[in-house]
N, C-alpha and C positions, 0 to 999 in steps of 0.2 A: 507333210507335216501336220495338218489337221487331220487327215485321216486316221494317222497313227494315234493322234491324242484321243479321237473320239473312238477308237477300237480299243485303247487303254482304259477309258471312263466306263465301256459298256463290260469289260472284264471286271472292274473293280464293282461296279454294281451288280452284278452278276454273283460275286463272290459274296456281297457285304448282305444280298437275299439268302444267300444259302444255297446256290446252286453247288450242287455235288459235282458236276462237269459243266466247268465253265464252256468247253467248247460245244457241247450238246446242247447247253441252253442258249448259248449266242447263234447257233445252227438254226433252231426250232423258232427263236427271235425272228431270225432273218426270213423264214418261210411262212412267217403269220399273215403277213400282209397280201402277197402273191397270192395265198391259198384263199384268205378272205375274199379275194377278187374273183377267184374260182367258184367258190360255194356260195359266196353272197349271206352268210347268216345276219344275226341282229351285229350291230357294231361292237357291243360289249365284249363278245368273243375275243376282240383284240388285245384284252388284257391279260398278260400271262401271268401264270401262277406265282412267280417270284418276287412280283411287285404287285401283288394282290392280296391285302392283309386277311379278308375274312377266309380267302382260300386255305391259308395257311392254318389259321384257327380252326378251320372245319376236320382238317385231317388231325391236328392236335386232340380235339374233340371227340372223334372217332376212335383214336386210340384208347381213350379213358371207357370206353364201352368193356364192361365186364365180360371175361372171356366166359364162353367160346365166341369167336366171331369168325363165324363159318360163310354167312352169306351176307352181301353188302347190295342194295339197291339205290343206286341215284336216279331218282326221276327228275330229269332236267339237267342232265350230266353234263352238257355240252361239248366240250372237248376232251372230257374225262381227266381233268387236270386234278381233282380232287379224288376220284375213284382210283386212279392209278397210284396214288400213294396211300392209300388205305389196303394194310395188310388182311388178306381173306381169301380161303381157297375160291370161294365164286362171288364173281362182281358183275353185277349186271347194270349196263348204262342205259337210260331212257333218255330220248329227247325229241320232241316233236318236230323239230328241223331236220328232214331228211339231207341238208346240204350239210349239218355239222356232223351229223352221224357217218357220212360219208369223208369228211375231213378227219373227223376221229379217228376212224379204219385206216386213213392213210399215214396218221401220225404213228399208228403201230407198227410200223417198219420201221422206225428209229428206236421207238420205247419197247418192242419186243413184249407188249402188255398182253396179258390174256383175258381182258376185260371182254365181255360180252355188250356188244352194242348194238342198240336196236332203235328203230324210228318209232315212237309213240310216247304214250304217259302210262299210267297206272294201269288201263286196260290191256297193256301191251306184255302184261304178267300173264302166262298159261298156266293151266292144270299140270303143266309138266315140269312148271319151276318148283322150286322148293317150298314146301309148307310152312316152314320156318324161314323167316327173316329175322336176322340178328339187326340189322340196323337199315333204315329206309333215311336216306338224304334228299330233303326237297329245299333246296336254297336258290335265293334270288327270283322267285316268278309266283309264289303264293299271294303276293300283293295285288297282283293282277286280276284275281279270280274273286268270285262272289263268294260269300261266307257259306251259302247254301252249296254252291259247288264243293268247295273244300271239304265240309262236312260227310256230304254224300259221298265223295271217293274213300275219304277215311273211315267211315262205317263199312264200305263195301271190302276195303283192303282187311280192316281186323276182322270182318265175319268170315272170311275166307281164308284166312292164314293167322299164324301167332307171329306177330313181329314185337320184338323185345323191344328196341329203341326206336324213337324218330328224331332226327335232328331238323328245325326248321331256322328261318331268320324271319325279323320284323324291322323295317326301317321306321325313323324316328316320326314321319309323318302318320304315321299308324300305329302308334305306339299302345300297346293292349289289345290289337284286334286280333292278331295272329296268336299271340299267347291266350288269349280268352278262350281260343276255339280249341286249343290244345290241351287246354287245363280239364275240357270234358273227355280226353282220349287218353290221357295219361298223368304219369306224377313227374313234375319237372325236377330234376337232378341237376342240372347244370344250366348257365348261363353266362355269356361272354359278351363283352360290348367290342365292336369293331371301333378302333378308334379311326380308321381312314375313311369310310363310309357311314360311320354315324349309326350302323346297325346293331341289333342283339342277336346272336345265336342261340338258341334252344336245345338242349338235348334231353327229351322226354322218355321217361321208361312207360311201357303200353300193356307189358303181358302181367302186370301185377305182383 
């Protein structure tokens, strides 16, 4: 009886959080911890899409980028839960944790996603990749990096490619820091507050 009640509750939670396929959502959730034990990435990867508000906000914000949205690059993509839900013909997911990339590729067998997952960061973009990137997503990790590091990577990226929009976030403890850096690289067009983690998501237009 207790098991049936727990299953019913999980189904209700999945539906309440907008899971399009409840059975798929429950399957992927059941696999999450065993796969974490195999690949051993950072524990925050255990947070699923449907129970993590900022991920849903990021997808909605990406859909506000004016057309065309042909190329999207997610730096620090994790399992690709945001990138898999953004509609674009070319999607590239980068993460410095090789285990996370292996995990994301395994999940593609369930989602049939065409995202190109690669281990690495900004430097993993090659001359063969598109010169125009419509949206760069970098969420949940810039606060670990020094200002100079962020500025250097952004200058290099914008000097070598035409980047139309960039999405970043900022935690309350560093209020104004990330925003101040990116105000020098683009025009802020949208900001959203995440009630769950207390952080703010920013969308910048960078190509003028």
